[in-house]
C-alpha positions in Angstrom: 62.4 -40.8 84.8 61.2 -37.4 83.5 60.4 -36.2 87.0 63.7 -36.9 88.7 65.3 -33.9 90.4 69.0 -33.1 90.0 70.0 -33.7 93.6 68.4 -37.1 93.6 70.3 -38.1 90.4 73.5 -36.8 91.9 73.0 -38.9 95.0 72.2 -41.9 92.8 75.5 -41.5 90.9 77.4 -41.0 94.2 75.9 -44.2 95.5 76.9 -46.1 92.4 80.5 -44.8 92.5 81.3 -45.0 96.2 79.1 -47.9 97.0 80.3 -50.0 94.2 84.0 -49.2 94.9 83.7 -49.9 98.6 81.8 -53.1 98.0 84.4 -54.4 95.5 87.2 -53.4 97.9 85.6 -55.0 100.9 84.8 -58.2 98.9 88.6 -58.6 98.3 89.4 -57.9 102.0 86.8 -60.5 103.1 88.1 -63.1 100.6 91.7 -62.5 101.6 91.0 -62.7 105.4 88.9 -65.9 105.0 91.5 -67.4 102.7 94.3 -66.9 105.2 92.3 -68.3 108.1 90.0 -71.0 106.6 91.0 -71.9 103.0 89.7 -71.2 99.6 86.3 -72.9 99.8 85.2 -71.0 102.8 86.7 -67.8 101.4 84.6 -68.0 98.3 81.4 -68.6 100.3 82.2 -65.6 102.6 82.8 -63.2 99.7 80.1 -64.3 97.3 77.5 -62.1 99.0 79.4 -59.0 97.8 78.9 -60.0 94.2 75.1 -59.7 94.4 75.1 -56.0 93.6 77.0 -56.1 90.4 75.1 -59.2 89.2 71.9 -57.4 90.0 73.1 -54.4 88.0 74.1 -56.6 85.1 70.6 -58.1 84.9 69.0 -54.7 85.4 70.7 -53.2 82.4 68.1 -55.0 80.3 65.1 -53.3 82.0 63.6 -50.2 80.6 64.0 -47.9 83.5 66.5 -45.3 82.2 69.1 -46.1 84.9 71.7 -47.6 82.6 74.3 -45.1 83.7 73.8 -46.0 87.3 74.1 -49.7 86.6 77.3 -49.2 84.4 78.9 -47.0 87.0 78.1 -49.5 89.8 79.7 -52.4 87.8 82.7 -50.3 86.8 83.4 -49.0 90.3 83.0 -52.5 91.8 85.6 -53.7 89.3 87.9 -50.8 90.2 87.5 -51.7 93.9 88.5 -55.3 93.3 91.5 -54.2 91.2 92.7 -51.5 93.5 92.9 -54.0 96.4 96.0 -55.5 94.8 97.7 -52.1 94.9 96.8 -51.1 98.5 96.2 -54.5 100.2 98.2 -57.1 98.3 100.1 -59.8 100.1 101.3 -59.5 103.6 104.9 -58.8 104.1 107.3 -60.8 106.3 107.1 -57.9 108.9 103.5 -59.0 109.7 104.8 -62.1 111.4 107.4 -60.3 113.5 106.9 -60.2 117.2 109.2 -58.1 119.4 111.5 -59.9 121.8 110.4 -59.9 125.5 
């Protein structure tokens, strides 16, 4: 890691922050959509693929590759994406079932 340039490290950190956040956010959207249409079992199967990145980051923390900050940021931003979904997505309101009269 001694020969890493600054721009490469900045891009790595941006990937961890934005990629982790959007992956966490999209995992909740996929779960919610599948849950509304198919039920809980199918929803878990549909959203489990998005949890590969944080699990990989968790196991990679124990490697000796000096990317611990990347792995920690990835996991933290993934968790933030999952938690932020409740604030911006949440449950559907009654207005979503409204259809205008003919």
